[in-house]
MIBASE-121897 format. One line per field, with one value per residue (C-alpha): residue number from 1; chain; y, x, z. Coordinates in steps of 0.02 Angstrom, whole numbers. Layout:
n = NUM | ...
chain = A | ...
Y = Y | ...
X = X | ...
Z = Z | ...
This chain:
n = 1 | 2 | 3 | 4 | 5 | 6 | 7 | 8 | 9 | 10 | 11 | 12 | 13 | 14 | 15 | 16 | 17 | 18 | 19 | 20 | 21 | 22 | 23 | 24 | 25 | 26 | 27 | 28 | 29 | 30 | 31 | 32 | 33 | 34 | 35 | 36 | 37 | 38 | 39 | 40 | 41 | 42 | 43 | 44 | 45 | 46 | 47 | 48 | 49 | 50 | 51 | 52 | 53 | 54 | 55 | 56 | 57 | 58 | 59 | 60 | 61 | 62 | 63 | 64 | 65 | 66 | 67 | 68 | 69 | 70 | 71 | 72 | 73 | 74 | 75 | 76 | 77 | 78 | 79 | 80 | 81 | 82 | 83 | 84 | 85 | 86 | 87 | 88 | 89 | 90 | 91 | 92 | 93 | 94 | 95 | 96 | 97 | 98 | 99 | 100 | 101 | 102 | 103 | 104 | 105 | 106 | 107 | 108 | 109 | 110 | 111 | 112 | 113 | 114 | 115 | 116 | 117 | 118 | 119 | 120 | 121 | 122 | 123 | 124 | 125 | 126 | 127 | 128 | 129 | 130 | 131 | 132 | 133 | 134 | 135 | 136 | 137 | 138 | 139 | 140 | 141 | 142 | 143 | 144 | 145 | 146 | 147 | 148 | 149 | 150 | 151 | 152 | 153 | 154 | 155 | 156 | 157 | 158 | 159 | 160 | 161 | 162 | 163 | 164 | 165 | 166 | 167 | 168 | 169 | 170 | 171 | 172
chain = A | A | A | A | A | A | A | A | A | A | A | A | A | A | A | A | A | A | A | A | A | A | A | A | A | A | A | A | A | A | A | A | A | A | A | A | A | A | A | A | A | A | A | A | A | A | A | A | A | A | A | A | A | A | A | A | A | A | A | A | A | A | A | A | A | A | A | A | A | A | A | A | A | A | A | A | A | A | A | A | A | A | A | A | A | A | A | A | A | A | A | A | A | A | A | A | A | A | A | A | A | A | A | A | A | A | A | A | A | A | A | A | A | A | A | A | A | A | A | A | A | A | A | A | A | A | A | A | A | A | A | A | A | A | A | A | A | A | A | A | A | A | A | A | A | A | A | A | A | A | A | A | A | A | A | A | A | A | A | A | A | A | A | A | A | A | A | A | A | A | A | A
Y = 466 | 631 | 643 | 598 | 720 | 859 | 810 | 759 | 854 | 823 | 702 | 631 | 598 | 492 | 407 | 365 | 297 | 181 | 113 | 80 | -10 | -98 | -182 | -239 | -335 | -217 | -191 | -121 | 14 | 52 | 64 | 186 | 295 | 294 | 340 | 508 | 524 | 542 | 630 | 788 | 765 | 656 | 693 | 647 | 538 | 356 | 344 | 272 | 162 | 111 | 77 | -41 | -139 | -173 | -233 | -334 | -413 | -451 | -537 | -425 | -399 | -295 | -153 | -166 | -127 | 14 | 82 | 72 | 163 | 286 | 302 | 327 | 468 | 565 | 509 | 466 | 426 | 308 | 164 | 36 | 73 | 46 | -119 | -179 | -142 | -241 | -387 | -385 | -368 | -498 | -635 | -579 | -646 | -449 | -463 | -304 | -204 | -291 | -240 | -64 | -68 | -140 | -13 | 146 | 78 | 71 | 214 | 297 | 240 | 179 | 92 | -8 | -175 | -300 | -203 | -237 | -424 | -450 | -363 | -471 | -616 | -544 | -536 | -700 | -789 | -699 | -777 | -591 | -665 | -504 | -378 | -502 | -528 | -345 | -317 | -444 | -380 | -225 | -283 | -380 | -237 | -119 | -275 | -307 | -376 | -526 | -640 | -585 | -586 | -773 | -732 | -644 | -768 | -896 | -791 | -766 | -957 | -1001 | -878 | -945 | -1109 | -1067 | -988 | -1148 | -1075 | -1194 | -1148 | -969 | -1053 | -1167 | -1015 | -931
X = -779 | -802 | -613 | -587 | -704 | -633 | -463 | -498 | -337 | -221 | -96 | -41 | -211 | -216 | -55 | -114 | -267 | -179 | -91 | -236 | -306 | -140 | -147 | -332 | -256 | -358 | -232 | -323 | -392 | -225 | -156 | -283 | -242 | -64 | -85 | -191 | -52 | 60 | -33 | -70 | 140 | 270 | 388 | 287 | 382 | 329 | 202 | 328 | 380 | 204 | 171 | 319 | 239 | 93 | 196 | 309 | 131 | 78 | 243 | 286 | 472 | 519 | 380 | 444 | 608 | 567 | 460 | 590 | 713 | 589 | 562 | 756 | 767 | 636 | 673 | 880 | 868 | 747 | 831 | 664 | 665 | 856 | 834 | 698 | 770 | 930 | 834 | 745 | 922 | 970 | 815 | 853 | 1036 | 1114 | 1228 | 1338 | 1181 | 1102 | 1254 | 1264 | 1060 | 1112 | 1265 | 1145 | 995 | 1116 | 1206 | 1027 | 986 | 1130 | 1014 | 935 | 964 | 902 | 1014 | 1159 | 1127 | 1083 | 1224 | 1324 | 1252 | 1314 | 1482 | 1486 | 1426 | 1572 | 1690 | 1724 | 1722 | 1784 | 1670 | 1516 | 1560 | 1561 | 1402 | 1313 | 1373 | 1313 | 1143 | 1120 | 1177 | 1036 | 925 | 843 | 652 | 636 | 594 | 762 | 888 | 911 | 981 | 1105 | 1167 | 1164 | 1274 | 1396 | 1379 | 1430 | 1577 | 1644 | 1614 | 1738 | 1870 | 1881 | 1808 | 1675 | 1655 | 1596 | 1487 | 1408 | 1373 | 1296
Z = -1121 | -1035 | -1002 | -1188 | -1230 | -1149 | -1179 | -1346 | -1436 | -1329 | -1394 | -1211 | -1164 | -1326 | -1278 | -1108 | -1179 | -1277 | -1126 | -1041 | -1194 | -1225 | -1034 | -1086 | -1225 | -1334 | -1471 | -1630 | -1519 | -1419 | -1600 | -1642 | -1499 | -1533 | -1709 | -1643 | -1525 | -1650 | -1774 | -1653 | -1593 | -1694 | -1563 | -1415 | -1287 | -1253 | -1413 | -1502 | -1367 | -1351 | -1536 | -1510 | -1364 | -1479 | -1621 | -1498 | -1449 | -1612 | -1653 | -1783 | -1736 | -1878 | -1856 | -1673 | -1706 | -1817 | -1679 | -1558 | -1654 | -1682 | -1500 | -1460 | -1599 | -1513 | -1328 | -1343 | -1157 | -1160 | -1069 | -1084 | -1271 | -1287 | -1174 | -1275 | -1442 | -1369 | -1325 | -1509 | -1580 | -1505 | -1560 | -1730 | -1712 | -1708 | -1549 | -1575 | -1584 | -1427 | -1338 | -1404 | -1348 | -1184 | -1149 | -1190 | -1061 | -912 | -971 | -982 | -814 | -709 | -591 | -707 | -628 | -752 | -896 | -792 | -794 | -969 | -1031 | -901 | -958 | -1139 | -1087 | -1005 | -1182 | -1259 | -1127 | -1056 | -863 | -773 | -854 | -821 | -653 | -625 | -727 | -626 | -450 | -503 | -549 | -402 | -288 | -361 | -317 | -444 | -485 | -369 | -525 | -586 | -437 | -466 | -648 | -588 | -440 | -584 | -705 | -533 | -512 | -699 | -698 | -541 | -600 | -768 | -640 | -548 | -382 | -318 | -166 | -229 | -371 | -228 | -144 | -277
């Protein structure tokens, strides 16, 4: 509490406290802290992002979408907000907006491996095998989180299988 007392007028501190409470699954307190931060600075980077995470955790997709959109207004190059927003648009049946935000995510952070893989899957599903292969290869090359690497290889195997390249598909 001493740190909170010392920096109680500082918006970033409240946003950081929100992240801590979110990690502890104390969603109500986390939301209160984000709102305190936003009351002090309505354009604080990552505040709307944290609010969106809270809404997602609660299953409130529409509120999460709204918060991610506000985060992108504040931080247009926020690749994680673009990526998460893209996933939510996918869940709500808006593939064009999903693609737009996946592209924005990797545009804002070229080394975002998982973003490349998700965009590759989107192109695979739409039948654009060349673009899917390019993106999946790039995503794997960028060394994604070990839990996501098999996803890239699965995409490549599916592409090769569709192209009749059985040996390449089996290798993947």
